[in-house]
Kinemage of the C-alpha trace (Angstrom):
@kinemage 1
@onewidth
@group {chain A} dominant
@subgroup {mainchain}
@vectorlist {calphas} color= white
{ca met a 1} P -188.095 17.511 109.882
{ca ala a 2} L -184.651 17.767 111.381
{ca arg a 3} L -182.148 20.162 109.743
{ca arg a 4} L -179.667 18.207 107.636
{ca thr a 5} L -175.941 18.618 107.940
{ca gln a 6} L -173.943 19.750 104.956
{ca arg a 7} L -172.677 16.174 104.517
{ca glu a 8} L -176.220 14.814 104.549
{ca leu a 9} L -177.327 17.454 102.052
{ca ser a 10} L -174.487 16.681 99.779
{ca ala a 11} L -175.284 12.901 99.882
{ca asp a 12} L -179.015 13.758 99.102
{ca ile a 13} L -177.982 15.957 96.182
{ca arg a 14} L -175.701 13.220 94.665
{ca arg a 15} L -178.395 10.645 95.180
{ca ala a 16} L -181.011 12.902 93.443
{ca met a 17} L -178.662 13.673 90.577
{ca ser a 18} L -177.970 9.924 89.991
{ca glu a 19} L -181.753 9.237 89.924
{ca ile a 20} L -182.384 12.061 87.455
{ca val a 21} L -179.493 10.857 85.131
{ca leu a 22} L -180.731 7.305 85.081
{ca glu a 23} L -184.315 8.393 84.365
{ca gln a 24} L -183.873 11.417 82.092
{ca gly a 25} L -180.156 11.661 81.143
{ca val a 26} L -177.550 14.167 82.174
{ca ala a 27} L -179.364 17.190 80.639
{ca gly a 28} L -182.247 16.424 83.088
{ca ile a 29} L -180.172 17.791 85.944
{ca thr a 30} L -181.591 21.254 86.894
{ca leu a 31} L -181.493 23.089 90.196
{ca lys a 32} L -185.260 23.042 90.324
{ca glu a 33} L -185.567 19.304 89.870
{ca val a 34} L -182.712 18.576 92.341
{ca ala a 35} L -184.460 20.834 94.880
{ca arg a 36} L -187.762 19.034 94.400
{ca arg a 37} L -186.174 15.617 94.856
{ca thr a 38} L -184.164 16.641 97.816
{ca arg a 39} L -186.949 18.691 99.328
{ca ser a 40} L -184.552 21.653 99.560
{ca asp a 41} L -185.106 25.399 99.123
{ca ile a 42} L -183.907 26.100 95.578
{ca asn a 43} L -182.052 29.164 96.947
{ca val a 44} L -179.814 26.791 98.871
{ca leu a 45} L -178.844 25.101 95.627
{ca val a 46} L -178.422 28.385 93.894
{ca arg a 47} L -175.987 29.570 96.526
{ca arg a 48} L -174.087 26.106 96.267
{ca phe a 49} L -174.023 25.814 92.459
{ca gly a 50} L -175.237 28.987 90.829
{ca thr a 51} L -176.400 27.551 87.661
{ca asp a 52} L -177.804 24.235 86.188
{ca glu a 53} L -174.582 24.022 84.112
{ca ala a 54} L -172.513 24.155 87.282
{ca ala a 55} L -174.598 21.513 88.910
{ca ile a 56} L -174.081 19.227 85.916
{ca ser a 57} L -170.306 19.918 86.019
{ca tyr a 58} L -170.285 18.878 89.746
{ca tyr a 59} L -172.035 15.652 88.976
{ca thr a 60} L -169.843 14.737 85.920
{ca lys a 61} L -166.634 15.436 87.871
{ca gln a 62} L -167.367 12.437 90.112
{ca phe a 63} L -166.586 10.259 87.051
{ca asp a 64} L -163.318 11.913 85.867
{ca tyr a 65} L -161.379 8.995 87.176
{ca phe a 66} L -163.790 6.290 85.986
{ca ile a 67} L -161.425 4.967 83.311
{ca asn a 68} L -158.338 5.137 85.612
{ca glu a 69} L -160.227 3.208 88.399
{ca ala a 70} L -161.487 0.705 85.879
{ca leu a 71} L -157.864 0.043 84.719
{ca glu a 72} L -156.504 -0.584 88.152
{ca leu a 73} L -155.014 -4.033 88.182
{ca glu a 74} L -153.042 -5.572 91.076
{ca gly a 75} L -149.726 -7.056 90.018
{ca ala a 76} L -149.983 -5.556 86.497
{ca asp a 77} L -146.218 -4.874 86.236
{ca glu a 78} L -145.604 -8.637 86.650
{ca leu a 79} L -147.835 -9.796 83.823
{ca glu a 80} L -146.812 -10.592 80.225
{ca pro a 81} L -148.230 -8.048 77.708
{ca ile a 82} L -150.966 -10.368 76.321
{ca glu a 83} L -152.143 -11.369 79.801
{ca leu a 84} L -152.217 -7.657 80.818
{ca phe a 85} L -154.335 -6.637 77.853
{ca thr a 86} L -156.706 -9.550 78.359
{ca arg a 87} L -157.257 -8.737 82.005
{ca leu a 88} L -157.619 -5.038 81.298
{ca ala a 89} L -159.951 -5.448 78.465
{ca thr a 90} L -162.175 -7.774 80.449
{ca gln a 91} L -162.143 -5.546 83.602
{ca phe a 92} L -162.852 -2.342 81.640
{ca glu a 93} L -165.703 -3.790 79.562
{ca lys a 94} L -167.286 -5.092 82.761
{ca ala a 95} L -166.982 -1.795 84.488
{ca leu a 96} L -168.510 0.161 81.618
{ca his a 97} L -171.275 -2.375 81.078
{ca arg a 98} L -172.372 -2.124 84.769
{ca asn a 99} L -171.970 1.689 85.224
{ca lys a 100} L -175.164 3.064 83.648
{ca glu a 101} L -174.386 6.567 84.910
{ca met a 102} L -171.073 6.557 83.091
{ca gln a 103} L -172.865 5.402 79.925
{ca glu a 104} L -175.439 8.341 80.266
{ca ile a 105} L -172.460 10.780 80.557
{ca met a 106} L -171.029 9.433 77.323
{ca lys a 107} L -174.303 9.706 75.519
{ca trp a 108} L -174.600 13.286 76.753
{ca gln a 109} L -171.037 14.170 75.553
{ca leu a 110} L -171.800 12.690 72.156
{ca ser a 111} L -175.205 14.396 71.679
{ca val a 112} L -174.555 17.821 73.245
{ca asn a 113} L -171.862 20.091 71.919
{ca ser a 114} L -171.275 22.778 74.468
{ca lys a 115} L -168.544 24.235 76.638
{ca ile a 116} L -169.453 21.961 79.511
{ca thr a 117} L -169.504 18.725 77.415
{ca arg a 118} L -166.105 19.678 76.011
{ca glu a 119} L -164.663 20.412 79.368
{ca ser a 120} L -165.927 17.132 80.798
{ca ala a 121} L -164.427 15.207 77.958
{ca arg a 122} L -161.229 17.066 78.228
{ca arg a 123} L -160.904 16.394 81.922
{ca arg a 124} L -161.280 12.730 81.451
{ca glu a 125} L -158.659 12.730 78.734
{ca gln a 126} L -156.255 14.635 80.936
{ca thr a 127} L -156.720 12.312 83.826
{ca leu a 128} L -156.001 9.252 81.619
{ca ala a 129} L -152.796 10.793 79.995
{ca pro a 130} L -150.375 9.834 82.825
{ca ile a 131} L -151.224 6.185 82.640
{ca leu a 132} L -151.707 5.863 78.924
{ca glu a 133} L -148.058 5.287 78.182
{ca arg a 134} L -148.075 2.222 80.238
{ca phe a 135} L -150.552 0.594 77.790
{ca val a 136} L -149.015 1.752 74.515
{ca ala a 137} L -145.446 0.845 75.466
{ca pro a 138} L -145.799 -2.969 74.787
{ca ile a 139} L -147.272 -2.227 71.294
{ca ser a 140} L -144.825 -2.016 68.407
{ca asp a 141} L -144.937 1.293 66.453
{ca glu a 142} L -143.373 -0.185 63.391
{ca asp a 143} L -146.625 -1.094 61.645
{ca ile a 144} L -149.185 0.995 63.492
{ca asp a 145} L -149.657 3.936 65.834
{ca pro a 146} L -150.244 2.402 69.310
{ca arg a 147} L -152.457 5.278 70.425
{ca ala a 148} L -154.623 5.126 67.239
{ca leu a 149} L -155.046 1.349 67.725
{ca leu a 150} L -156.232 1.685 71.297
{ca gly a 151} L -158.380 4.644 70.466
{ca ile a 152} L -160.217 2.628 67.769
{ca leu a 153} L -160.661 -0.382 69.883
{ca val a 154} L -161.833 1.547 72.969
{ca ala a 155} L -164.257 3.696 70.880
{ca gly a 156} L -165.666 0.525 69.385
{ca met a 157} L -166.274 -0.837 72.841
{ca tyr a 158} L -167.961 2.374 73.878
{ca tyr a 159} L -170.321 2.347 70.865
{ca leu a 160} L -171.182 -1.331 71.147
{ca thr a 161} L -171.832 -0.918 74.861
{ca leu a 162} L -173.986 2.180 74.457
{ca arg a 163} L -176.215 0.563 71.903
{ca glu a 164} L -176.186 -3.039 73.166
{ca glu a 165} L -179.853 -2.946 74.161
{ca arg a 166} L -181.069 -1.594 70.770
{ca ser a 167} L -180.371 -4.546 68.430
{ca thr a 168} L -177.763 -6.996 67.213
{ca phe a 169} L -174.717 -5.403 65.576
{ca cys a 170} L -173.267 -7.330 62.534
{ca gly a 171} L -175.564 -10.059 63.652
{ca ile a 172} L -174.002 -10.346 67.072
{ca glu a 173} L -175.850 -9.870 70.374
{ca phe a 174} L -173.271 -7.826 72.351
{ca his a 175} L -175.655 -7.376 75.245
{ca thr a 176} L -175.219 -11.074 76.087
{ca lys a 177} L -172.430 -12.618 78.128
{ca ala a 178} L -171.146 -14.574 75.051
{ca gly a 179} L -171.316 -11.447 72.981
{ca arg a 180} L -169.379 -9.317 75.441
{ca ala a 181} L -166.797 -12.123 75.844
{ca leu a 182} L -166.411 -12.182 72.017
{ca leu a 183} L -165.913 -8.423 71.941
{ca val a 184} L -163.140 -8.549 74.655
{ca gly a 185} L -161.511 -11.527 72.977
{ca thr a 186} L -161.518 -9.939 69.554
{ca met a 187} L -159.933 -6.793 70.943
{ca val a 188} L -157.195 -8.814 72.593
{ca arg a 189} L -156.429 -10.805 69.476
{ca ile a 190} L -156.127 -7.573 67.365
{ca thr a 191} L -153.840 -6.017 70.014
{ca ser a 192} L -151.666 -9.127 70.329
{ca ala a 193} L -150.959 -9.017 66.545
{ca phe a 194} L -149.010 -5.703 67.182
{ca leu a 195} L -147.209 -6.476 70.374
{ca lys a 196} L -143.431 -6.101 70.557
{ca asn a 197} L -141.749 -9.563 70.478
{ca arg a 198} L -145.080 -11.003 69.612
{ca gly a 199} L -143.475 -14.145 68.369
{ca gln a 200} L -142.648 -15.035 71.948
{ca asn a 201} L -146.213 -14.692 72.992
{ca asn a 202} L -147.570 -17.293 70.424
């Protein structure tokens, strides 16, 4: 077998980590298992990562900008607030629904309380901070805290997405196309009730 370049080895490692996460969850990433799947000498991985925790951190960092990338929208500055929120909610729900690895990272962060899960969650929060103001700006703060409103709505989307294959929730099948559309539509209607100058959007 020909010797792999560093780029090829890195690609094999990322591929193996993705397979492990989809099969076993994030906690399943160990140097031993990655070495087995990549047919590598474990000492090579020890020199590269050092520990299992460092390997997991390497993997999760690839998703630090998942939310930012999911919220990228061409021509966003030209849209009316209600249209902006409709497109963003639709786009973000679709991205989260499709990305099973990101879902596994979220499950891991919720189920494991450790330094590495706290750091992973904190990094994602920090990367989101610069663009958050753009989304809270159109929401009036007279009746509600805009950040709390978005936090509750997004957290609800997270939860319903992570458990969508378990059962219905409040009698609604959120794993179906109709159920997901209902989720997005409801989020937009709630948000629209608190938009600045909302009377102009009715």
